[in-house]
ROLO-419775 format. One line per 3 residues: number of its first residue (from 1); their letters; for each residue y, z, x of N, C-alpha, C, O. Coordinates in steps of 0.05 Angstrom, whole numbers. Layout:
N
NUM = a = Y,Z,X,Y,Z,X,Y,Z,X,Y,Z,X | ...
***
This chain:
245
1 = mri = 388,-1,-161,361,10,-159,354,16,-130,360,-1,-112 | 343,39,-125,336,46,-97,306,51,-96,295,68,-109 | 292,36,-79,263,39,-75,258,47,-46,267,35,-27
4 = kvi = 243,69,-44,235,79,-17,207,69,-12,188,76,-26 | 204,53,9,178,43,18,169,59,41,181,60,62 | 146,73,37,137,92,58,112,80,71,91,76,59
7 = npn = 115,74,97,92,67,113,80,93,123,93,107,139 | 56,101,115,46,128,121,38,132,150,34,154,159 | 36,110,166,32,114,195,59,116,209,80,112,197
10 = tsq = 58,121,235,83,126,249,93,102,265,110,105,283 | 82,78,260,90,54,275,117,44,265,119,34,242 | 137,45,282,163,35,275,163,5,272,176,-6,254
13 = smt = 148,-9,289,148,-38,288,135,-48,262,145,-67,250 | 114,-35,254,101,-42,229,119,-36,205,120,-51,185 | 134,-14,207,153,-7,186,174,-29,183,182,-35,161
16 = gli = 183,-39,206,202,-61,205,191,-86,191,205,-99,176 | 166,-93,197,153,-116,185,151,-111,154,156,-130,139 | 144,-87,147,141,-81,118,169,-83,104,171,-92,82
19 = rva = 190,-74,118,217,-76,107,224,-105,101,235,-111,80 | 218,-122,120,225,-151,116,209,-162,92,221,-176,75 | 183,-155,90,167,-165,67,178,-155,40,178,-169,21
22 = aqa = 186,-130,40,196,-118,15,223,-130,7,227,-137,-16 | 241,-134,26,267,-145,20,265,-174,11,282,-184,-4 | 245,-188,21,242,-217,14,237,-221,-16,244,-242,-26
25 = vaw = 226,-202,-30,219,-206,-58,237,-188,-76,235,-192,-101 | 253,-170,-65,268,-152,-82,291,-167,-96,302,-186,-85 | 297,-158,-120,320,-169,-135,346,-163,-120,348,-143,-106
28 = pgt = 366,-181,-123,393,-174,-113,402,-148,-126,400,-144,-150 | 412,-130,-109,421,-104,-119,401,-82,-116,408,-59,-118 | 376,-89,-110,356,-69,-104,358,-61,-74,358,-78,-57
31 = vie = 361,-36,-70,363,-25,-42,336,-17,-33,323,0,-45 | 327,-29,-11,301,-22,0,305,-4,24,319,-11,43 | 293,19,23,293,38,46,265,40,56,248,53,43
34 = avc = 259,28,79,232,29,90,232,50,112,248,50,131 | 213,69,110,212,92,129,183,97,136,164,88,123 | 179,111,158,153,122,165,156,152,172,178,159,181
37 = prh = 136,168,169,138,197,174,144,203,204,139,186,222 | 154,226,208,158,236,236,132,246,248,129,246,272 | 113,254,231,88,265,240,65,250,228,66,242,204
40 = gpa = 43,245,243,20,232,232,7,213,252,16,211,275 | -13,199,243,-28,180,260,-12,154,264,4,146,247 | -16,141,287,-3,116,293,-13,93,276,1,74,271
43 = sie = -38,95,267,-49,76,247,-69,92,230,-79,113,238 | -76,80,207,-94,93,188,-119,76,186,-118,54,174 | -141,86,196,-166,71,197,-190,88,191,-211,84,203
46 = ghy = -187,107,173,-209,124,165,-200,147,148,-176,151,144 | -219,162,138,-213,185,121,-196,206,134,-178,218,122 | -202,212,159,-188,233,174,-158,225,178,-140,241,173
49 = dea = -154,199,186,-127,189,188,-112,192,162,-89,201,161 | -125,184,140,-112,185,114,-104,213,107,-82,218,98 | -122,232,111,-117,260,103,-92,271,118,-75,284,106
52 = lac = -90,265,144,-68,276,160,-42,260,154,-20,272,157 | -44,235,147,-21,220,141,-7,229,115,17,225,112 | -22,241,97,-11,249,72,11,270,74,30,271,58
55 = vgl = 10,287,95,30,308,98,58,295,103,77,302,89 | 59,277,122,85,264,128,94,247,104,118,245,99 | 75,233,91,82,217,67,95,234,46,115,226,35
58 = lee = 83,257,40,93,274,18,120,286,26,137,291,9 | 124,291,52,150,300,61,172,279,55,194,287,47 | 165,254,58,184,233,52,190,231,22,212,225,15
61 = vrr = 170,235,6,174,235,-23,192,258,-31,210,255,-47 | 187,282,-21,204,305,-27,233,300,-19,251,306,-34 | 237,287,4,264,281,13,276,260,-6,300,262,-13
64 = gel = 260,241,-14,271,221,-33,279,232,-59,299,222,-71 | 265,252,-69,273,264,-94,300,278,-92,315,279,-112 | 306,289,-69,332,302,-65,355,281,-62,378,286,-67
67 = egv = 347,257,-54,366,235,-49,370,217,-73,387,198,-71 | 355,221,-94,359,204,-118,345,177,-117,355,158,-129 | 323,175,-103,307,150,-102,296,144,-130,287,163,-144
70 = day = 296,119,-138,286,111,-164,256,106,-166,244,110,-186 | 244,96,-144,216,90,-143,206,90,-114,222,88,-96 | 180,92,-111,168,93,-85,145,73,-83,132,67,-103
73 = via = 141,62,-59,118,45,-53,104,58,-29,116,63,-8 | 78,62,-32,62,72,-10,49,48,4,31,35,-7 | 59,42,28,52,17,42,29,20,61,31,16,85
76 = cfg = 6,28,50,-19,29,65,-41,22,45,-41,33,22 | -60,5,52,-79,-5,33,-99,15,23,-113,11,3 | -101,38,36,-117,60,25,-104,76,3,-116,93,-9
79 = dpg = -78,69,-3,-62,84,-22,-65,115,-18,-69,129,-37 | -61,124,7,-64,153,12,-43,169,-2,-20,161,-3 | -51,192,-12,-33,210,-25,-20,201,-50,0,212,-59
82 = lda = -30,180,-62,-17,168,-86,-14,187,-109,7,190,-120 | -36,200,-116,-35,219,-139,-17,243,-133,-2,252,-150 | -18,253,-109,-1,276,-101,28,267,-102,45,283,-111
85 = are = 34,243,-92,62,234,-93,72,231,-122,95,236,-127 | 54,223,-140,62,221,-168,68,248,-180,84,250,-199 | 55,269,-170,62,296,-180,91,303,-172,105,316,-187
88 = lar = 99,295,-148,125,302,-138,148,285,-149,170,295,-153 | 143,260,-155,164,241,-161,170,239,-191,152,240,-208 | 195,235,-196,204,230,-224,199,201,-231,188,195,-253
91 = gpv = 205,183,-213,202,154,-219,174,144,-211,158,160,-203 | 170,118,-215,143,107,-209,136,109,-179,154,107,-162 | 111,112,-174,100,111,-146,78,90,-147,58,93,-162
94 = igi = 81,70,-131,62,47,-131,48,45,-104,61,44,-83 | 21,44,-105,5,40,-81,1,10,-77,-4,-4,-97 | 1,0,-53,-1,-29,-49,-29,-40,-56,-31,-63,-63
97 = aea = -49,-23,-53,-76,-33,-60,-78,-37,-90,-88,-57,-100 | -69,-17,-105,-70,-20,-135,-54,-43,-144,-62,-59,-161 | -29,-46,-133,-12,-68,-141,-24,-95,-135,-23,-113,-151
100 = amr = -36,-97,-111,-48,-123,-103,-72,-130,-120,-75,-153,-129 | -89,-111,-125,-114,-116,-140,-107,-123,-169,-119,-142,-180 | -89,-109,-181,-81,-115,-209,-68,-142,-210,-73,-157,-229
103 = sas = -50,-148,-191,-37,-174,-191,-57,-197,-188,-55,-217,-201 | -77,-193,-170,-97,-213,-166,-113,-218,-191,-121,-241,-197 | -118,-197,-207,-134,-201,-231,-118,-216,-253,-131,-227,-271
106 = yla = -92,-218,-250,-76,-235,-268,-77,-264,-261,-72,-282,-277 | -84,-270,-236,-82,-297,-225,-108,-311,-221,-109,-336,-219 | -130,-296,-221,-157,-308,-218,-178,-290,-230,-173,-265,-233
109 = tgf = -200,-301,-238,-221,-284,-250,-236,-269,-229,-249,-249,-235 | -233,-277,-203,-246,-262,-182,-229,-263,-157,-217,-284,-151 | -228,-241,-141,-214,-241,-116,-232,-227,-95,-249,-211,-102
112 = svv = -227,-234,-70,-239,-220,-48,-217,-207,-31,-195,-217,-29 | -223,-184,-20,-205,-170,-2,-212,-176,27,-235,-174,35 | -193,-184,42,-196,-188,71,-180,-167,86,-155,-167,84
115 = ttl = -194,-150,100,-181,-127,112,-185,-125,142,-192,-145,155 | -181,-102,153,-182,-98,182,-210,-90,192,-227,-107,195 | -214,-65,195,-240,-55,206,-260,-50,184,-253,-41,162
118 = krt = -285,-56,190,-306,-53,170,-309,-24,161,-317,-18,139 | -303,-5,179,-306,24,172,-288,31,148,-292,52,135 | -267,15,143,-249,22,120,-259,9,94,-247,14,73
121 = nvi = -280,-8,95,-289,-22,71,-296,-2,48,-289,-7,25 | -308,20,55,-317,39,35,-292,51,21,-293,57,-3 | -270,55,35,-246,65,22,-236,45,1,-228,53,-21
124 = tqh = -236,20,9,-228,-1,-10,-247,-2,-34,-238,-5,-57 | -273,0,-29,-292,0,-51,-287,23,-70,-290,19,-95 | -281,46,-60,-274,69,-77,-250,62,-95,-250,69,-119
127 = lvd = -230,49,-84,-206,42,-99,-212,21,-120,-201,22,-142 | -229,2,-113,-238,-18,-133,-249,-4,-158,-242,-12,-180 | -266,16,-154,-277,31,-177,-256,48,-191,-255,49,-215
130 = kyg = -239,61,-175,-218,78,-187,-199,62,-205,-191,71,-226 | -192,38,-196,-173,21,-211,-186,4,-232,-172,-11,-247 | -212,5,-235,-226,-9,-256,-227,-39,-253,-227,-54,-273
133 = vrr = -227,-49,-228,-227,-78,-224,-253,-87,-211,-254,-108,-198 | -275,-72,-215,-300,-79,-203,-309,-107,-211,-319,-122,-194 | -306,-115,-235,-316,-142,-244,-299,-164,-233,-308,-187,-233
136 = hcr = -275,-158,-223,-258,-179,-211,-262,-181,-181,-259,-203,-170 | -268,-158,-168,-270,-158,-139,-298,-169,-130,-318,-156,-135 | -298,-192,-118,-323,-204,-109,-334,-191,-84,-359,-188,-82
139 = rvr = -317,-184,-65,-326,-174,-40,-303,-163,-24,-280,-172,-27 | -309,-144,-7,-290,-134,13,-300,-143,40,-322,-136,48 | -283,-157,54,-290,-169,80,-273,-158,103,-249,-155,100
142 = ate = -286,-152,125,-272,-141,148,-269,-162,170,-287,-178,174 | -247,-162,183,-242,-180,206,-248,-166,233,-249,-180,254 | -252,-140,232,-255,-124,256,-231,-126,275,-234,-125,300
145 = iav = -207,-129,264,-182,-127,279,-170,-100,273,-165,-93,250 | -165,-84,293,-152,-59,289,-123,-63,279,-111,-83,284 | -114,-43,264,-88,-46,250,-66,-53,270,-51,-72,266
148 = ldl = -63,-38,292,-41,-43,311,-45,-69,326,-26,-80,337 | -70,-80,327,-74,-105,340,-64,-129,324,-63,-151,334 | -58,-125,298,-47,-146,282,-20,-156,294,-13,-179,290
151 = enp = -6,-139,308,20,-146,320,17,-157,348,37,-164,361 | -7,-158,359,-12,-166,387,-19,-196,387,-40,-203,378 | -1,-213,398,-7,-242,398,-33,-249,412,-46,-269,406
154 = atd = -41,-233,431,-66,-239,446,-91,-238,429,-111,-250,436 | -90,-224,406,-114,-222,389,-118,-247,371,-139,-251,360 | -96,-264,369,-97,-287,351,-107,-279,323,-124,-291,311
157 = ayr = -94,-257,313,-103,-246,287,-101,-266,265,-119,-266,247 | -81,-283,264,-78,-302,242,-102,-319,239,-113,-323,217 | -112,-331,261,-135,-349,260,-160,-334,251,-176,-345,236
160 = til = -163,-310,260,-187,-294,251,-186,-288,222,-206,-291,208 | -162,-280,212,-159,-274,183,-163,-300,167,-176,-299,146 | -151,-322,176,-154,-347,162,-183,-355,159,-192,-364,138
163 = aec = -198,-352,181,-226,-360,180,-242,-342,161,-259,-352,147 | -235,-317,159,-249,-299,141,-242,-306,112,-259,-304,94 | -217,-313,107,-208,-322,80,-224,-347,72,-232,-349,49
166 = rra = -227,-365,91,-242,-390,84,-271,-383,77,-282,-395,58 | -283,-365,92,-310,-357,85,-311,-344,57,-330,-349,42 | -291,-328,51,-291,-315,25,-290,-336,2,-304,-333,-17
169 = lae = -273,-356,6,-271,-376,-15,-296,-393,-17,-303,-402,-39 | -310,-397,5,-335,-413,5,-359,-398,-6,-377,-409,-18 | -359,-371,-1,-384,-356,-6,-382,-336,-30,-402,-328,-40
172 = ddc = -358,-328,-38,-355,-306,-56,-349,-314,-85,-347,-296,-102 | -346,-339,-91,-339,-348,-118,-313,-334,-127,-311,-325,-149 | -293,-334,-109,-267,-321,-116,-246,-343,-116,-248,-364,-104
175 = gai = -224,-337,-131,-202,-355,-133,-176,-345,-121,-156,-359,-122 | -177,-321,-110,-153,-309,-97,-162,-291,-75,-185,-281,-74 | -143,-286,-56,-148,-268,-34,-128,-246,-34,-104,-250,-38
178 = vlg = -137,-221,-31,-120,-198,-28,-121,-190,1,-142,-185,12 | -98,-187,13,-96,-179,41,-97,-148,42,-81,-135,30 | -117,-138,57,-123,-109,56,-109,-92,77,-120,-73,86
181 = cag = -84,-99,84,-69,-83,103,-39,-91,100,-33,-114,99 | -22,-71,100,7,-77,99,16,-92,124,36,-107,123 | 2,-88,146,9,-102,170,3,-132,170,10,-146,188
184 = mad = -9,-142,148,-14,-170,145,8,-184,127,6,-208,122 | 28,-169,119,47,-179,100,61,-204,109,67,-222,93 | 67,-206,135,81,-229,145,64,-254,147,75,-276,151
187 = lcq = 38,-252,142,20,-275,143,15,-287,116,3,-308,114 | 24,-274,95,16,-281,67,24,-309,60,7,-324,51 | 49,-316,63,58,-343,54,44,-365,70,35,-385,58
190 = rlg = 41,-361,95,28,-381,112,-2,-385,104,-11,-407,103 | -15,-363,99,-43,-364,90,-45,-378,63,-63,-396,59 | -28,-371,45,-28,-384,18,-24,-414,20,-37,-429,6
193 = del = -5,-422,37,0,-451,40,-24,-465,51,-30,-488,43 | -37,-453,70,-60,-466,83,-85,-466,66,-101,-485,67 | -89,-445,51,-113,-442,35,-111,-455,7,-131,-463,-4
196 = gvp = -87,-458,-3,-83,-470,-29,-92,-453,-53,-97,-463,-74 | -93,-426,-49,-100,-407,-70,-80,-384,-69,-67,-381,-48 | -78,-368,-90,-60,-345,-88,-70,-325,-67,-94,-317,-67
199 = vid = -52,-318,-49,-58,-297,-29,-38,-274,-35,-13,-278,-33 | -48,-251,-41,-31,-229,-50,-27,-208,-29,-46,-197,-18 | -2,-204,-22,6,-182,-4,14,-159,-21,31,-161,-39
202 = gva = 2,-136,-16,7,-112,-33,35,-102,-31,45,-90,-51 | 49,-106,-9,77,-96,-7,94,-111,-27,109,-99,-43 | 92,-138,-27,108,-153,-46,100,-147,-75,118,-143,-92
205 = aai = 74,-144,-81,65,-138,-108,75,-111,-117,83,-108,-140 | 75,-92,-99,84,-65,-106,114,-64,-111,123,-50,-129 | 130,-79,-95,159,-79,-99,166,-89,-127,181,-77,-141
208 = vta = 154,-113,-134,162,-124,-160,151,-107,-183,163,-106,-204 | 128,-94,-179,118,-76,-200,137,-52,-204,143,-45,-226 | 145,-40,-181,163,-17,-183,189,-25,-196,200,-10,-213
211 = egl = 200,-48,-188,225,-57,-200,223,-61,-231,240,-53,-246 | 200,-73,-239,196,-77,-267,195,-51,-283,206,-49,-305 | 181,-31,-272,179,-6,-286,206,8,-288,213,20,-309
214 = vra = 221,8,-266,248,20,-267,266,6,-286,281,18,-302 | 266,-21,-286,283,-37,-304,275,-31,-333,292,-33,-351 | 250,-26,-338,241,-19,-365,245,10,-373,238,19,-394
217 = rla = 258,25,-354,264,53,-358,239,70,-362,238,88,-380 | 218,64,-347,193,79,-348,190,96,-323,197,87,-301 | 180,120,-326,177,138,-304,150,151,-305,135,148,-325
220 = tsk = 143,165,-284,117,178,-282,115,200,-303,133,217,-306 | 93,201,-318,88,222,-337,87,249,-324,74,252,-303 | 99,268,-336,98,296,-325,81,314,-344,84,338,-344
223 = rgd = 63,301,-358,45,316,-375,17,314,-363,8,292,-354 | 3,336,-361,-24,336,-350,-24,337,-320,-9,352,-308 | -42,321,-307,-46,324,-278,-23,314,-261,-22,320,-237
226 = yap = -4,299,-272,19,290,-257,43,308,-262,65,302,-253 | 39,331,-275,60,351,-277,67,361,-249,50,359,-231 | 91,371,-245,99,380,-218,79,401,-207,68,417,-223
229 = plp = 75,402,-181,57,422,-170,65,450,-177,88,456,-180 | 45,468,-180,51,495,-188,64,510,-165,55,507,-142 | 85,525,-170,98,540,-149,79,561,-136,66,576,-151
232 = kay = 78,561,-110,62,581,-96,69,580,-67,82,561,-58 | 61,600,-52,65,600,-23,45,582,-9,22,582,-16 | 55,568,11,37,553,30,40,567,57,62,577,64
235 = dgl = 20,566,73,20,580,98,18,560,121,10,537,118 | 25,570,145,21,555,169,37,530,171,61,530,165 | 25,508,180,39,483,186,52,471,162,71,455,165
238 = vaa = 42,476,138,53,464,114,70,483,98,75,477,74 | 78,505,109,94,525,94,119,512,83,128,520,61 | 132,494,97,157,483,88,153,464,65,173,456,51
241 = lap = 129,456,59,123,438,37,115,452,11,107,439,-8 | 117,478,11,109,494,-13,125,485,-37,150,482,-35 | 113,482,-60,127,474,-84,147,495,-92,141,519,-91
244 = ag = 171,487,-100,192,506,-107,187,515,-136,174,502,-152 | 198,539,-142,196,549,-169,215,535,-188,216,541,-212
***
């Protein structure tokens, strides 16, 4: 089985972190290919970043379809380009936010999301409604740590995130924590051990979900809105991404 994990930002170091998190939970024999686009934002922290990141993300999906990839994971908590990627892909495409939220709902009656910047909270709230987990999601909490600062030891990101998780457990009536950024994947086990509750990293949740669907021989429906994009000409910067006939 071959799973392509796409970090939609262009950070090579974060892509490496995501690769390690994905490989840690993958079944023996599952090949993890972690990549990031050649073009796009260095981090995704708003609607504009998300919109521009989708072009490079979809380019990676198109390439994966030519290479025989079995499933894809979109390793950004905003799940950018998820529906468009499902139009392109034969196999399952899993967003880490959807995987994390659904996994959390299996483990606790309520969860809180602990994420990076407050400006991204509304994006997460939209996904909570889209995925139908509003009654499970107690709150979305921001740490005000920029995505790329998660890798900077000077920010002491772990302690800040831990403190916000403790506040969530004390104030939100939740039994689980969802980490709201792929860049937090390496902190998951440590947080879970210290907090004593399920802490869900979306990268790990998405990998095992994708593996399960492929093992069950299930693929993305090509009926309705996930049918392949209609052939037509595209102009300008995206001309090379025009759907083929």
